[in-house]
C-alpha positions in Angstrom: 4.0 -50.3 -21.4 0.8 -48.8 -19.8 3.2 -47.3 -17.6 5.7 -45.9 -19.7 2.1 -43.6 -21.1 1.1 -42.5 -18.2 4.5 -41.1 -17.1 4.8 -39.4 -20.9 1.4 -37.9 -20.4 2.5 -36.9 -16.6 5.5 -35.1 -18.1 3.8 -33.8 -21.0 1.4 -32.3 -18.5 4.1 -30.5 -16.4 6.1 -29.1 -19.6 2.4 -27.2 -20.2 2.1 -25.8 -16.9 5.6 -24.8 -17.0 5.1 -22.8 -20.7 1.6 -21.6 -18.9 3.5 -19.7 -16.0 6.7 -19.0 -17.8 7.1 -15.2 -19.5 5.3 -13.4 -16.3 8.3 -11.7 -15.5 7.9 -12.2 -11.6 4.1 -12.1 -11.6 1.7 -14.3 -10.1 0.6 -17.2 -12.9 -2.6 -16.8 -13.3 -5.1 -17.1 -11.2 -2.7 -16.9 -8.0 -3.3 -15.1 -5.2 -1.8 -12.0 -5.5 -0.5 -9.9 -1.9 0.3 -6.3 -1.4 3.6 -7.4 -0.5 4.1 -8.8 -4.1 4.9 -5.4 -5.1 8.7 -6.6 -4.5 8.2 -8.6 -7.5 8.3 -5.2 -9.5 11.6 -4.1 -8.4 13.9 -5.3 -10.3 11.7 -4.2 -13.5 13.8 -1.3 -16.0 10.7 -0.2 -17.4 8.8 -0.2 -13.1 12.1 1.9 -12.3 11.5 4.3 -15.0 8.0 5.4 -13.6 9.8 5.9 -10.3 11.8 9.2 -11.0 14.1 10.8 -8.5 12.2 12.5 -5.2 12.6 15.9 -6.2 14.6 18.2 -3.4 12.4 19.4 -1.0 13.0 22.0 2.2 10.8 20.4 4.8 10.6 21.8 8.4 7.6 20.0 9.7 5.7 20.6 13.0 5.2 17.1 13.5 8.2 14.7 15.6 9.0 11.4 15.4 8.2 8.8 17.9 8.9 5.3 19.0 6.8 2.6 20.1 7.1 -0.7 20.9 6.0 -3.9 17.9 5.1 -6.9 19.4 8.9 -9.0 18.2 10.3 -7.4 20.9 12.0 -4.2 18.8 10.3 -0.8 18.4 8.9 1.1 15.7 8.6 4.7 14.4 6.5 7.0 12.9 6.8 10.9 11.8 3.7 11.9 14.0 1.1 15.2 14.2 -1.0 14.8 17.3 -4.7 16.8 17.1 -4.9 19.7 19.9 -7.9 18.1 21.2 -7.7 14.7 22.4 -9.5 12.6 20.1 -9.3 8.9 19.5 -9.2 9.4 15.4 -6.4 8.2 13.9 -4.7 8.3 10.3 -1.8 6.1 9.2 0.1 7.0 6.2 2.2 4.6 4.8 5.0 5.8 2.3 5.7 4.2 -1.3 8.8 2.5 -2.0 11.4 5.4 -1.4 10.8 5.2 2.4 9.6 7.3 4.9 11.1 10.5 3.5 10.1 14.1 3.6 7.7 14.3 1.1 5.7 11.6 2.9 5.8 13.5 6.1 4.6 16.9 4.1 1.8 14.8 2.7 1.1 13.7 6.6 1.0 17.4 7.5 -1.5 18.8 4.7 -3.7 15.4 5.8 -3.5 16.9 9.4 -4.3 19.9 8.7 -7.2 19.1 6.6 -8.9 16.5 9.1 -8.3 18.7 11.6 -9.5 16.5 14.8 -7.2 13.1 13.8 -3.7 12.0 15.5 -1.9 11.5 12.0 1.3 8.9 12.1 3.5 8.5 8.9 5.0 4.8 9.8 8.1 3.6 9.1 7.9 0.2 7.5 12.1 0.4 6.4 13.3 1.1 10.0 14.6 4.4 9.0 15.9 3.6 5.6 15.0 6.3 2.9 16.3 5.3 -0.7 16.9 8.3 -3.0 17.7 6.1 -6.4 15.4 3.2 -7.9 17.9 0.8 -7.4 18.5 1.4 -3.8 14.8 1.7 -3.2 14.0 -1.6 -4.8 16.1 -3.3 -2.9 15.0 -2.0 0.4 11.0 -2.6 -0.8 12.3 -6.7 -1.4 14.4 -7.1 1.3 11.5 -6.2 4.0 9.7 -9.0 6.0 6.2 -9.4 6.0 6.5 -10.2 9.7 8.3 -7.1 10.8 6.2 -4.8 8.5 3.3 -6.5 10.3 5.0 -5.7 13.7 5.2 -1.9 12.9 1.5 -1.7 12.2 0.6 -3.6 15.2 2.9 -1.4 17.4 0.8 1.5 15.6 -2.0 0.1 16.7 -1.4 -0.8 20.2 0.7 3.0 20.6 -3.3 4.3 19.2 -5.7 2.4 21.6 -8.1 -0.3 21.4 -10.2 3.0 21.1 -9.0 4.4 18.6 -10.8 4.6 15.3 -8.2 3.8 12.7 -8.0 5.4 9.0 -5.2 4.2 6.4 -3.6 6.1 3.2 -0.5 4.9 1.6 0.7 5.1 -2.7 2.1 1.8 -4.4 4.0 -0.5 -2.0 2.1 1.8 0.7 -0.8 1.6 -1.2 -1.0 -2.3 -0.7 0.0 -1.6 3.0 -2.2 0.6 3.6 -5.0 -2.0 2.9 -2.9 -4.9 4.6 -3.3 -1.7 7.9 -6.5 -1.6 7.5 -7.3 -5.7 7.7 -5.2 -5.6 11.0 -7.3 -2.8 12.5 -10.2 -5.1 12.2 -13.5 -3.4 13.9 -11.2 -0.5 14.8 -11.0 0.7 10.9 -13.0 3.3 9.7 -11.2 3.9 6.1 -8.8 2.4 3.8 -7.5 4.5 0.9 -5.3 2.9 -1.1 -3.5 4.5 -4.3 -2.4 1.7 -7.1 -1.1 -0.7 -5.0 -1.3 -4.7 -5.0 -4.4 -5.7 -3.4 -4.8 -8.9 -1.4 -7.1 -11.2 -3.9 -7.9 -13.9 -1.6 -11.5 -13.6 0.6 -10.0 -15.6 3.7 -6.6 -12.9 3.7 -9.6 -9.8 3.6 -12.3 -11.2 6.1 -11.1 -9.7 8.9 -11.3 -6.0 6.6 -14.1 -3.6 8.4 -13.3 -0.5 7.0 -15.1 0.8 3.6 -12.2 1.3 0.7 -11.2 3.8 -1.7 -9.0 2.4 -4.0 -7.4 4.6 -6.8 -5.8 3.3 -9.8 -4.3 4.4 -13.2 -5.7 3.4 -16.6 -2.5 3.1 -18.1 -0.9 1.4 -15.4 1.1 -1.6 -16.4 1.9 -3.3 -13.5 -1.6 -2.5 -10.9 -3.4 -2.5 -14.2 -7.1 -1.7 -14.2 -7.9 -5.5 -14.7 -6.4 -5.9 -11.3 -8.4 -3.4 -9.7 -11.9 -4.6 -11.2 -11.1 -8.5 -9.9 -10.4 -7.2 -6.8 -13.3 -5.1 -6.0 -15.3 -7.8 -7.9 -13.9 -9.8 -4.7 -14.5 -6.9 -2.3 -18.2 -6.9 -3.2 -18.7 -10.6 -3.2 -17.4 -10.6 0.1 -19.7 -7.7 1.6 -17.0 -5.1 1.3 -18.0 -1.5 1.0 -15.3 -0.3 -1.8 -15.5 2.2 -4.6 -12.7 2.5 -6.9 -11.7 5.5 -9.4 -9.6 4.8 -12.5 -7.5 8.0 -13.9 -6.3 8.6 -17.4 -2.8 8.7 -16.5 0.1 6.0 -15.3 1.4 4.6 -12.2 2.6 6.7 -9.6 0.4 9.7 -11.3 -0.4 10.9 -7.4 3.0 9.9 -5.8 3.6 12.6 -3.0 7.5 11.9 -4.3 7.5 12.0 -7.7 9.1 14.9 -9.7 6.5 12.9 -12.8 3.3 14.3 -10.5 0.5 14.7 -12.6 -1.1 17.1 -11.5 -5.0 17.3 -13.2 -5.2 13.6 -12.6 -3.6 13.7 -8.8 -5.7 17.0 -7.7 -8.8 14.9 -8.8 -7.9 11.8 -6.8 -6.5 13.8 -3.7 -9.7 15.3 -3.3 -12.0 12.5 -3.6 -8.9 10.2 -1.0 -9.2 13.6 1.6 -13.3 14.1 1.4 -13.5 9.8 1.9 -11.5 10.3 4.6 -13.8 13.2 6.1 -16.5 10.9 5.7 -15.3 8.2 7.9 -13.4 10.1 10.3 
């Protein structure tokens, strides 16, 4: 009888735990660590797709060039690069959103290059040449990315920049989370991290190598990277001795995405001024 009672109690506990974790629609159960790569959990969410309109056509003729570099996994990585006229150890890694390294991201990289002046800009291609033009394909690409491969591309870019480089990073949505990861990987070389509404790491151990100050830009009406997610990350960063400031704008997710036809000009202009000033201050 006692054995049956114990088994029954254990079963109830499993059912209760299952009920607690159900209904999360692919999100982490409460209390689990969220990770920037987990943006992929939203790829099949139709509402999330609707928040990312198909990129507008852009006639882009840039002054930069695509470059290749070795990656630690024995392959090649690539980036759209703009190199400063005068030699400098300042580098900005630009991380694309879920569409891939399209012309909108290249154009944004050029705007940043022109603004910063004394900085080499590399817009990294974490999709290895794939670019999406519709939400279904973008979701497919985002879900198919391998953590190890993305890290190898970032490490290859760090190696290309060199051990004396001062590394800043910036990215949107999918790229916002990877901007944070890139700065974490940069370690002592990191000087600034800007992340626009990307899923942050929420584990102190994962955040420990970060040395760069963080500017987090989030949206009040974001249903995925919510203000609560932003606040939790800010609390973690401060508790672990990291330098961070966050700004939450009265806008929707993807309000400042360079590729988005739904670009919220007023909020985006304010956020971009914050981001560009932050980068200018630290580079």
